[in-house]
Structures are given as structure tokens and as C-alpha cells.
C-alpha positions as CSV (number, residue, x, y, z in Angstrom):
1,M,31.8,-50.2,57.7
2,S,29.5,-47.2,58.3
3,S,27.3,-45.9,55.6
4,I,29.4,-42.8,55.2
5,S,32.6,-44.9,54.7
6,R,30.8,-46.9,52.0
7,S,29.6,-43.5,50.3
8,F,33.2,-42.3,50.3
9,D,34.3,-45.5,48.6
10,Q,31.4,-45.2,46.2
11,I,32.4,-41.6,45.2
12,R,35.9,-42.6,44.8
13,S,35.1,-45.4,42.3
14,L,32.3,-43.4,40.6
15,S,34.2,-40.3,40.0
16,P,36.4,-41.5,37.1
17,K,33.2,-42.8,35.4
18,L,31.5,-39.6,35.9
19,N,34.4,-37.7,34.4
20,K,34.6,-40.1,31.4
21,A,30.7,-39.8,31.0
22,T,31.0,-35.9,30.9
23,D,34.0,-36.0,28.6
24,D,32.1,-38.3,26.2
25,A,29.0,-36.1,26.3
26,N,31.3,-33.1,25.4
27,K,32.9,-34.9,22.4
28,T,29.4,-36.1,21.2
29,V,27.8,-32.7,21.2
30,L,30.8,-31.2,19.4
31,R,30.6,-33.9,16.8
32,V,26.8,-33.2,16.4
33,E,27.5,-29.5,16.0
34,Q,30.2,-30.1,13.5
35,F,27.9,-32.5,11.5
36,L,25.1,-29.9,11.4
37,D,27.5,-27.1,10.4
38,E,28.7,-29.4,7.5
39,C,25.0,-30.0,6.6
40,S,24.4,-26.1,6.7
41,L,21.0,-26.9,8.2
42,G,20.3,-23.5,9.4
43,L,16.9,-24.5,11.1
44,P,16.2,-24.2,14.8
45,A,14.6,-26.7,17.1
46,E,13.9,-27.1,20.8
47,V,12.8,-30.0,23.1
48,F,11.6,-30.0,26.5
49,C,14.0,-31.3,29.4
50,Y,12.4,-30.7,32.8
51,A,10.6,-28.1,34.8
52,G,11.7,-26.4,38.1
53,A,10.1,-26.0,41.4
54,D,6.3,-25.1,41.1
55,N,6.8,-25.0,37.3
56,R,8.2,-21.5,37.7
57,F,10.9,-22.2,35.1
58,E,11.6,-24.7,32.2
59,V,14.8,-26.0,31.0
60,S,15.0,-27.2,27.3
61,L,17.7,-28.3,24.9
62,G,17.9,-26.4,21.7
63,Y,19.7,-25.7,18.4
64,T,19.8,-22.1,17.5
65,R,22.0,-19.3,16.1
66,R,24.6,-17.8,18.4
67,G,26.6,-15.2,16.7
68,N,27.6,-16.3,13.4
69,R,26.8,-20.0,13.7
70,Y,24.2,-22.4,15.2
71,R,24.9,-24.0,18.4
72,I,23.4,-26.6,20.9
73,V,22.1,-24.6,23.7
74,V,20.5,-25.0,27.1
75,V,17.4,-22.8,27.2
76,T,16.0,-21.6,30.5
77,T,12.7,-20.0,30.5
78,R,11.3,-18.3,33.6
79,F,7.7,-17.4,34.1
80,D,6.2,-14.4,35.6
81,V,4.7,-14.9,39.2
82,G,2.1,-12.8,40.6
83,E,1.5,-11.6,44.2
84,D,-0.5,-14.6,44.8
85,E,2.5,-16.6,44.1
86,H,0.7,-18.1,41.1
87,I,2.2,-18.2,37.5
88,V,0.6,-15.1,35.5
89,L,-1.1,-16.3,32.3
90,D,-1.3,-14.2,29.2
91,E,-4.4,-13.6,27.0
92,N,-4.1,-17.0,25.4
93,G,-4.0,-18.7,28.7
94,D,-0.3,-19.6,28.5
95,A,2.2,-18.9,31.2
96,K,3.6,-15.3,30.7
97,V,7.3,-15.6,30.2
98,Q,9.4,-13.3,32.3
99,N,12.9,-13.9,30.6
100,R,14.5,-16.5,28.5
101,E,18.2,-17.4,28.7
102,E,20.1,-19.4,26.0
103,R,23.6,-20.7,26.8
104,P,25.8,-22.9,24.7
105,W,25.6,-26.5,26.1
106,C,29.4,-26.8,26.2
107,E,29.5,-23.8,28.4
108,C,27.1,-25.0,31.0
109,A,28.0,-26.6,34.4
110,R,28.4,-30.3,34.6
111,D,25.1,-30.9,36.4
112,I,23.2,-29.0,33.7
113,K,25.0,-30.9,31.0
114,L,24.1,-34.3,32.5
115,E,20.6,-33.3,33.1
116,T,20.0,-32.2,29.5
117,I,22.1,-34.6,27.5
118,P,19.4,-37.4,27.5
119,Q,17.3,-35.2,25.2
120,L,20.1,-35.0,22.6
121,P,18.5,-37.8,20.3
122,A,15.0,-36.1,20.7
123,L,16.6,-32.9,19.5
124,I,18.2,-34.6,16.5
125,E,14.8,-36.0,15.6
126,A,13.0,-32.6,16.0
127,L,15.8,-31.0,13.6
128,A,15.1,-33.7,10.8
129,S,11.2,-33.3,11.4
130,N,11.6,-29.5,11.1
131,A,13.7,-29.8,7.9
132,E,11.1,-32.1,6.3
133,K,8.2,-29.8,7.2
134,S,10.2,-26.8,5.8
135,I,11.0,-28.5,2.6
136,K,7.4,-29.5,2.0
137,A,6.1,-26.0,2.9
138,A,8.6,-24.4,0.4
139,E,7.8,-26.7,-2.4
140,E,4.0,-26.2,-2.0
141,A,4.3,-22.4,-2.0
142,T,6.6,-22.4,-5.0
143,L,4.3,-24.5,-6.9
144,T,1.2,-22.3,-5.8
145,V,3.1,-19.2,-7.0
146,E,4.3,-20.7,-10.3
147,K,0.8,-21.6,-11.4
148,I,-0.5,-18.1,-10.6
149,L,2.3,-16.6,-12.7
150,S,1.5,-19.1,-15.5
151,A,-2.1,-18.2,-15.5
152,T,-1.3,-14.4,-15.7
153,Q,1.5,-14.6,-18.4
154,P,1.2,-15.6,-22.1
155,T,2.1,-19.1,-22.9
156,T,5.1,-19.8,-25.1
157,T,2.9,-20.5,-28.0
158,E,1.1,-17.1,-27.5
159,Q,4.5,-15.4,-27.1
160,M,5.7,-17.0,-30.4
161,A,2.6,-15.8,-32.2
162,A,2.8,-12.4,-30.9
163,Q,6.5,-12.1,-31.9
164,S,5.7,-13.5,-35.5
165,A,3.0,-10.9,-35.9
166,S,5.4,-8.1,-34.9
167,R,7.9,-9.4,-37.3
168,A,5.4,-9.6,-40.1
169,K,4.1,-6.0,-39.4
170,T,7.8,-4.6,-39.3
171,T,8.5,-6.5,-42.7
172,G,5.2,-5.2,-44.2
173,H,6.2,-1.7,-43.3
174,R,9.7,-2.1,-44.8
175,A,8.3,-3.6,-47.9
176,T,5.7,-0.7,-48.4
177,N,8.3,1.9,-47.8
178,Q,10.7,0.3,-50.3
179,H,7.8,0.0,-52.9
180,M,7.0,3.8,-52.4
181,V,10.5,4.6,-53.0
182,A,10.6,2.6,-56.2
183,L,7.5,4.3,-57.4
184,R,8.8,7.8,-56.7
185,E,11.9,7.0,-58.6
186,S,9.9,5.6,-61.5
187,F,7.8,8.8,-61.6
188,A,10.8,10.9,-61.5
189,E,12.3,9.2,-64.4
190,Q,9.1,9.6,-66.4
191,L,8.7,13.2,-65.4
192,A,12.3,14.0,-66.2
193,K,12.1,12.7,-69.9
194,P,10.2,15.9,-71.4
195,G,13.1,18.1,-70.3
196,P,15.4,19.0,-67.5
197,A,13.4,22.2,-66.6
198,D,10.3,20.3,-66.0
199,A,11.9,17.8,-63.8
200,A,13.8,20.3,-61.7
201,A,10.6,22.2,-61.0
202,L,9.0,19.0,-59.4
203,D,8.9,18.3,-55.7
204,L,9.0,14.5,-55.5
205,G,8.1,14.5,-51.8
206,K,4.6,15.7,-52.6
207,G,1.6,14.9,-54.9
208,P,-0.3,14.7,-56.9
209,Y,2.3,14.9,-59.8
210,T,1.5,16.6,-63.3
211,L,3.1,15.5,-66.4
212,P,4.6,18.1,-68.6
213,S,1.6,17.7,-71.1
214,G,-0.7,18.6,-68.2
215,A,-2.1,15.0,-67.6
216,K,-2.3,14.1,-63.9
217,L,-0.9,10.7,-62.5
218,G,-3.7,10.5,-60.0
219,I,-1.5,9.0,-57.2
220,E,-0.4,10.8,-54.1
221,L,2.7,9.3,-52.3
């Protein structure tokens, strides 16, 4: 049997296995996407898969927002090439990106799927790591801001003392007003005793008050 004949037989036997491997990969990716949706992770991640000829492009497996939801995607990044056929570098010495394309993994061709699916475990690990780092950073930032706010705002004890002083001041003003009203009423009664004409002639809102006999009370209200 020729080598070509053996290759035909091999293709015939491997084809069902290849189809099954692709179907299993499709189901796994869909399950992972569903799991991440249920977790409401909402964080991106990306892991390197392989580089193209002369490193002119790179292919990565990523998890990023597509429309109104996050998807597992294949990211193809192409780099700018100069006239000398070398990759152009930016001011930081990194390869200058010409364009970047993201396509949902489930919509890619079979060969792209099979080339990138081995990095799915690494992508999941990267997502978990990113989530842990984000939580730590958020907690540290919140704690720092809370400390600053606590230092610039009065403490609970100070607030209670200020409120107590304010209530005492209000109560004191109220008591003083009540006392002054009582004094005025008392003076009015005293001044009214000599006769109705003398009392009618008095303006109780002003002082000093003069008794009918001509003696002054000496108190201004």
C-alpha cells in the first residue's frame, strides 16, 4: 500500500475524531461563557497563543465585552512594518500596532479554534488572577479614602458634643425669652394698679418704665 493510500485511510479514521474534538471544544467554550455570565465577572483578560511569520502578527485568546455581554474571543494583532521589512517600534521600544481584530471564538474557522483552544485553561487562570488583583486594589483604595474622610470630619463624640451645645444654646434662648415675657407681665400688673389711665399710657415694649409715683424701675427689657 502506497503512502498516499495510507494517508487516505488515516484521514477517513481521523475525521470523526476531529469532528468530535471540535464539537467538544465548542460545547466547552459555551459552558465557560455561560459560567462567567452567571458570575457577572465583567473583567477582561488575554493570553498569548502564537505568533505569525516573522512576528508580524500575534494571536491571543481573550475574554472581553462584545456588544452587551462578554465573550471569549480570538484576538489578532498585526504590527506595522517599515520599508525595510522590519517591524516599526514605538517610542517605548514596543512593536507598533497596525490594527487589532477581535472575533468571538465560536465564530472562528475550525483551524483557528483548534490552534487557540489549548490556551483556554490559561485564560481562566488569568481571569481569576485579574479578579483577585482588582478586589485587592479596590479594598486598599476604599480604606485609604475612608481614613482621609475620617481625619477631615468630626468624630461621633465631637458631633454629639456640638449637637448638645446647640440644643443647650437654643434652650437657653428660649428660657431667657420666657423670663423676659414673665417680667414684662409682672411689671404691667404693677404699673396698672394705680389706675387704668397710667397703665394705658405705658409702652410695655420699651424701657425704662416709670411708676405712677415717679420712681424708676431701672430695668430695660
